[in-house]
C-alpha positions as CSV (number, residue, x, y, z in Angstrom):
1,X,-0.6,-12.4,20.1
2,X,-4.5,-12.6,18.4
3,X,-8.2,-13.2,19.2
4,X,-10.9,-14.8,17.3
5,X,-14.5,-14.8,17.8
6,X,-16.9,-16.9,19.4
7,X,-17.9,-18.9,16.0
8,X,-14.5,-18.8,14.9
9,X,-14.9,-17.0,11.6
10,X,-12.4,-14.2,12.4
11,X,-9.4,-14.0,13.9
12,X,-7.6,-10.7,14.7
13,X,-3.5,-11.0,14.2
14,X,-1.4,-7.7,14.7
15,X,1.4,-7.8,12.0
16,X,3.9,-5.1,11.3
17,X,3.7,-3.9,7.6
18,X,1.1,-4.9,4.8
19,X,2.6,-2.4,2.4
20,X,-0.2,0.1,1.9
21,X,1.6,3.2,3.7
22,X,-0.6,5.4,1.2
23,X,-3.8,3.5,1.9
24,X,-3.6,3.0,5.9
25,X,-5.2,2.0,7.9
26,X,-6.2,-1.4,6.1
27,X,-6.9,-5.2,6.9
28,X,-5.9,-8.2,5.3
29,X,-8.9,-11.0,5.8
30,X,-7.1,-14.3,4.0
31,X,-5.8,-13.4,0.4
32,X,-7.6,-9.9,0.1
33,X,-6.5,-6.3,1.3
34,X,-9.3,-3.9,2.2
35,X,-7.5,0.3,2.4
36,X,-8.5,3.1,3.6
37,X,-11.0,2.0,6.3
38,X,-12.2,3.9,8.8
39,X,-13.8,2.5,11.9
40,X,-17.4,2.6,10.5
41,X,-16.4,0.6,6.8
42,X,-14.3,-1.9,8.9
43,X,-17.6,-3.0,10.7
44,X,-19.7,-2.7,7.4
45,X,-16.4,-5.0,5.7
46,X,-17.2,-7.8,8.4
47,X,-20.9,-7.8,8.0
48,X,-20.4,-8.1,4.1
49,X,-17.9,-10.8,4.7
50,X,-20.5,-12.5,7.2
51,X,-23.1,-12.8,5.0
52,X,-20.9,-14.2,2.3
53,X,-20.7,-10.8,0.5
54,X,-17.8,-9.4,0.5
55,X,-16.3,-6.3,-1.4
56,X,-15.8,-6.9,-5.2
57,X,-12.3,-6.8,-6.5
58,X,-10.5,-4.5,-8.8
59,X,-8.0,-5.2,-12.0
60,X,-5.3,-5.5,-8.9
61,X,-7.2,-7.2,-6.3
62,X,-9.3,-5.2,-3.6
63,X,-10.1,-1.4,-3.9
64,X,-9.4,1.0,-1.4
65,X,-13.1,1.1,0.9
66,X,-13.9,5.2,0.3
67,X,-14.5,4.6,-3.3
68,X,-10.4,5.7,-4.4
69,X,-8.9,3.9,-7.4
70,X,-5.7,3.8,-6.2
71,X,-3.6,5.5,-3.7
72,X,-4.5,8.8,-5.0
73,X,-6.3,11.0,-2.8
74,X,-9.6,12.5,-2.8
75,X,-8.0,15.4,-5.5
76,X,-6.4,13.1,-7.8
77,X,-2.8,13.4,-8.8
78,X,-1.4,15.9,-7.5
79,X,2.3,15.4,-8.2
80,X,4.3,13.4,-11.0
81,X,2.2,14.6,-14.0
82,X,5.2,14.1,-16.3
83,X,7.8,11.3,-16.6
84,X,10.6,12.7,-14.4
85,X,14.3,12.3,-16.3
86,X,16.2,9.9,-15.3
87,X,19.9,10.6,-13.2
88,X,22.8,11.5,-15.8
89,X,25.0,8.8,-16.2
90,X,28.6,9.2,-16.4
91,X,30.2,9.2,-19.7
92,X,33.5,7.6,-18.1
93,X,31.6,4.8,-16.1
94,X,31.9,3.4,-12.7
95,X,35.4,1.7,-11.8
96,X,33.7,0.5,-8.4
97,X,36.2,2.5,-6.2
98,X,34.4,5.2,-4.0
99,X,35.5,7.7,-1.6
100,X,32.9,8.1,0.7
101,X,33.4,12.2,0.8
102,X,32.2,12.0,-3.2
103,X,29.5,9.6,-2.5
104,X,27.1,12.4,-3.9
105,X,29.0,13.1,-6.5
106,X,29.2,9.2,-7.8
107,X,25.2,8.7,-7.1
108,X,24.9,11.8,-10.1
109,X,23.2,13.7,-7.2
C-alpha cells in the first residue's frame, strides 16, 4: 500500500530493498537516495524538500544524512586497509566437472 500527503507532494510507499544495508535506514525521493536517517533527519529532509531546497548531492549522488562521506562508520575505515590477495588459480585449469564433495577445493578455499 501507499499513502499520500493531502497536498499530493509526498507519497509513502514501502519497498523491499534499496541496496543500502550499510547506511540504513534510508529513503528514496524521486531519483535521489537519502541514507543514515534518524526520525529527526527525516523531518528535516521533508521540510527542506517542501521548501524546494533538498540537501546537495555528492559526487556519486545523495550523501548520508549524518555527515558521512561513504558507508564507513563514524570511526572511519575499520577493515580492508590493504588490497586482499586474490584466490589462487589452479595450474591445471578447470575441466567443468565438479564432485559436490570437493566444491571447496575447486573453489580454491
